[in-house]
Backbone as CSV, one residue per row, in Angstrom:
resi,resn,N_x,N_y,N_z,CA_x,CA_y,CA_z,C_x,C_y,C_z
1,MET,-8.688,-14.758,-13.053,-9.040,-13.476,-13.649,-8.404,-13.361,-15.038
2,ILE,-9.158,-12.810,-15.949,-8.671,-12.569,-17.306,-8.802,-11.075,-17.585
3,ASP,-7.761,-10.498,-18.170,-7.837,-9.123,-18.661,-8.536,-9.159,-20.005
4,VAL,-9.595,-8.382,-20.149,-10.301,-8.296,-21.426,-10.159,-6.869,-21.932
5,MET,-9.673,-6.746,-23.167,-9.454,-5.436,-23.760,-10.354,-5.265,-24.985
6,TYR,-10.833,-4.034,-25.150,-11.728,-3.710,-26.251,-11.115,-2.573,-27.066
7,PHE,-11.161,-2.692,-28.396,-10.565,-1.690,-29.272,-11.586,-1.160,-30.281
8,ALA,-11.337,0.063,-30.745,-12.121,0.719,-31.795,-13.604,0.799,-31.417
9,TRP,-14.498,0.436,-32.325,-15.931,0.585,-32.049,-16.414,-0.369,-30.956
10,VAL,-15.699,-1.436,-30.690,-16.083,-2.332,-29.589,-15.962,-1.562,-28.270
11,ARG,-14.839,-0.862,-28.105,-14.623,-0.044,-26.908,-15.681,1.050,-26.818
12,GLU,-16.006,1.671,-27.937,-16.995,2.749,-27.935,-18.364,2.244,-27.490
13,ARG,-18.759,1.077,-27.958,-20.074,0.531,-27.586,-20.126,0.106,-26.121
14,ILE,-19.041,-0.484,-25.632,-19.027,-0.953,-24.247,-18.725,0.182,-23.276
15,GLY,-17.904,1.134,-23.718,-17.588,2.277,-22.872,-16.386,2.057,-21.969
16,LEU,-15.643,0.991,-22.205,-14.439,0.694,-21.417,-13.316,0.250,-22.341
17,PRO,-12.070,0.633,-22.037,-10.958,0.130,-22.836,-10.526,-1.271,-22.402
18,ARG,-10.721,-1.579,-21.090,-10.328,-2.895,-20.570,-10.998,-3.129,-19.229
19,GLU,-11.056,-4.389,-18.847,-11.570,-4.756,-17.529,-11.051,-6.138,-17.167
20,GLN,-11.061,-6.427,-15.885,-10.686,-7.763,-15.429,-11.975,-8.524,-15.149
21,ILE,-12.029,-9.755,-15.641,-13.250,-10.544,-15.538,-12.958,-11.888,-14.886
22,GLU,-13.809,-12.233,-13.963,-13.804,-13.571,-13.378,-14.784,-14.371,-14.227
23,THR,-14.318,-15.443,-14.850,-15.184,-16.184,-15.763,-15.045,-17.688,-15.577
24,SER,-16.111,-18.384,-15.878,-16.064,-19.850,-15.888,-16.077,-20.362,-17.329
25,ALA,-15.993,-19.435,-18.289,-16.030,-19.795,-19.712,-14.829,-20.663,-20.081
26,GLY,-15.074,-21.664,-20.906,-14.010,-22.539,-21.362,-13.425,-22.131,-22.699
27,THR,-14.203,-21.348,-23.473,-13.754,-20.898,-24.788,-14.059,-19.408,-24.944
28,VAL,-13.496,-18.810,-25.977,-13.787,-17.411,-26.274,-15.279,-17.231,-26.529
29,ALA,-15.891,-18.142,-27.281,-17.323,-18.040,-27.589,-18.165,-18.043,-26.311
30,GLU,-17.794,-18.874,-25.346,-18.527,-18.903,-24.072,-18.334,-17.596,-23.303
31,LEU,-17.132,-17.026,-23.365,-16.876,-15.730,-22.737,-17.757,-14.655,-23.365
32,VAL,-17.854,-14.665,-24.684,-18.702,-13.694,-25.382,-20.149,-13.831,-24.922
33,GLU,-20.636,-15.050,-24.777,-22.018,-15.254,-24.315,-22.208,-14.706,-22.898
34,GLU,-21.218,-14.911,-22.027,-21.286,-14.346,-20.669,-21.341,-12.821,-20.723
35,LEU,-20.497,-12.239,-21.563,-20.461,-10.782,-21.675,-21.777,-10.242,-22.227
36,LYS,-22.303,-10.889,-23.269,-23.567,-10.438,-23.874,-24.706,-10.456,-22.863
37,ALA,-24.669,-11.386,-21.924,-25.741,-11.506,-20.924,-25.645,-10.429,-19.843
38,ARG,-24.517,-9.750,-19.749,-24.316,-8.736,-18.704,-25.251,-7.546,-18.853
39,GLU,-25.169,-6.880,-19.994,-25.907,-5.638,-20.221,-26.124,-5.452,-21.721
40,ASP,-27.038,-4.561,-22.063,-27.342,-4.280,-23.465,-26.124,-3.776,-24.233
41,ARG,-25.262,-2.981,-23.588,-24.105,-2.433,-24.304,-23.160,-3.545,-24.753
42,TYR,-23.029,-4.599,-23.950,-22.203,-5.746,-24.353,-22.904,-6.527,-25.465
43,ALA,-24.209,-6.693,-25.320,-24.975,-7.403,-26.350,-24.839,-6.692,-27.690
44,ALA,-24.860,-5.361,-27.671,-24.718,-4.588,-28.911,-23.313,-4.756,-29.491
45,ALA,-22.307,-4.732,-28.639,-20.927,-4.838,-29.117,-20.635,-6.209,-29.717
46,PHE,-21.265,-7.244,-29.169,-20.990,-8.610,-29.619,-22.125,-9.215,-30.441
47,ALA,-23.002,-8.367,-30.971,-24.159,-8.855,-31.732,-23.734,-9.633,-32.972
48,ASP,-22.659,-9.206,-33.614,-22.199,-9.855,-34.841,-20.718,-10.202,-34.699
49,THR,-20.423,-11.378,-34.207,-19.024,-11.752,-33.980,-18.261,-11.970,-35.288
50,THR,-18.975,-12.093,-36.414,-18.262,-12.213,-37.696,-17.553,-10.905,-38.032
51,ALA,-17.958,-9.806,-37.384,-17.329,-8.506,-37.609,-16.218,-8.246,-36.596
52,LEU,-15.821,-9.269,-35.847,-14.806,-9.119,-34.804,-13.656,-10.094,-34.986
53,ARG,-12.522,-9.711,-34.466,-11.365,-10.589,-34.348,-11.028,-10.690,-32.868
54,VAL,-10.316,-11.740,-32.523,-9.926,-11.925,-31.126,-8.464,-12.348,-31.064
55,ALA,-7.771,-11.846,-30.047,-6.390,-12.254,-29.793,-6.304,-12.753,-28.354
56,LEU,-5.611,-13.871,-28.178,-5.374,-14.428,-26.857,-3.898,-14.259,-26.544
57,ASP,-3.601,-13.562,-25.453,-2.215,-13.253,-25.089,-1.432,-12.724,-26.289
58,GLN,-2.063,-11.801,-27.015,-1.501,-11.070,-28.152,-1.233,-11.932,-29.384
59,GLU,-1.914,-13.073,-29.478,-1.819,-13.905,-30.683,-3.209,-14.076,-31.275
60,LEU,-3.342,-13.773,-32.567,-4.626,-13.895,-33.239,-5.179,-15.305,-33.066
61,SER,-6.444,-15.391,-32.748,-7.054,-16.684,-32.474,-8.457,-16.700,-33.056
62,ASP,-9.254,-17.699,-32.659,-10.647,-17.711,-33.097,-11.562,-17.962,-31.904
63,PHE,-12.844,-17.844,-32.154,-13.820,-17.874,-31.069,-14.010,-19.258,-30.452
64,SER,-13.509,-20.300,-31.098,-13.615,-21.644,-30.527,-12.400,-21.990,-29.661
65,ALA,-11.434,-21.077,-29.577,-10.190,-21.336,-28.840,-10.452,-21.463,-27.338
66,PRO,-9.747,-22.400,-26.687,-9.883,-22.551,-25.235,-9.220,-21.403,-24.481
67,LEU,-9.738,-21.124,-23.290,-9.197,-20.051,-22.470,-8.247,-20.547,-21.382
68,ASP,-7.990,-21.849,-21.326,-7.088,-22.396,-20.311,-5.734,-21.705,-20.349
69,GLY,-5.339,-21.120,-19.225,-4.033,-20.483,-19.126,-3.927,-19.119,-19.774
70,VAL,-4.994,-18.631,-20.395,-4.968,-17.329,-21.067,-5.074,-16.213,-20.025
71,ARG,-4.227,-15.205,-20.168,-4.250,-14.073,-19.239,-4.924,-12.839,-19.847
72,GLU,-4.921,-12.749,-21.189,-5.435,-11.550,-21.839,-6.221,-11.908,-23.092
73,VAL,-7.413,-11.334,-23.200,-8.259,-11.496,-24.382,-8.518,-10.101,-24.937
74,ALA,-8.304,-9.924,-26.234,-8.548,-8.629,-26.866,-9.538,-8.803,-28.017
75,PHE,-10.528,-7.930,-28.058,-11.531,-7.934,-29.130,-11.356,-6.677,-29.956
76,PHE,-11.384,-6.819,-31.279,-11.176,-5.685,-32.170,-11.765,-5.993,-33.535
77,PRO,-12.090,-4.934,-34.308,-12.562,-5.173,-35.670,-11.392,-5.579,-36.556
78,PRO,-11.685,-6.178,-37.719,-10.601,-6.551,-38.638,-9.772,-5.321,-39.018
79,MET,-8.489,-5.532,-39.155,-7.600,-4.436,-39.541,-7.720,-4.211,-41.043
80,THR,-7.588,-2.954,-41.428,-7.595,-2.634,-42.866,-6.251,-2.039,-43.233
81,GLY,-5.841,-2.295,-44.430,-4.550,-1.770,-44.902,-4.676,-0.332,-45.361
82,GLY,-3.532,0.262,-45.674,-3.633,1.615,-46.197,-2.454,2.472,-45.924
């Protein structure tokens, strides 16, 4: 099981702040494809992954990163300064 967390507009589109997912995905990109196939709200949230960042166990990563041993995946838009 992996904890998947959604922040900002990603959370708004999906309608959940977090969920536990049973996945066979080997990479973040494969996880995203599994999520997009679930329902339209996930497809909308992940339609443009260039507008998203991902963190694995609270460390910034990329979509090609492996999920082996990962307990937490977080999706969020890029941070802005200010």
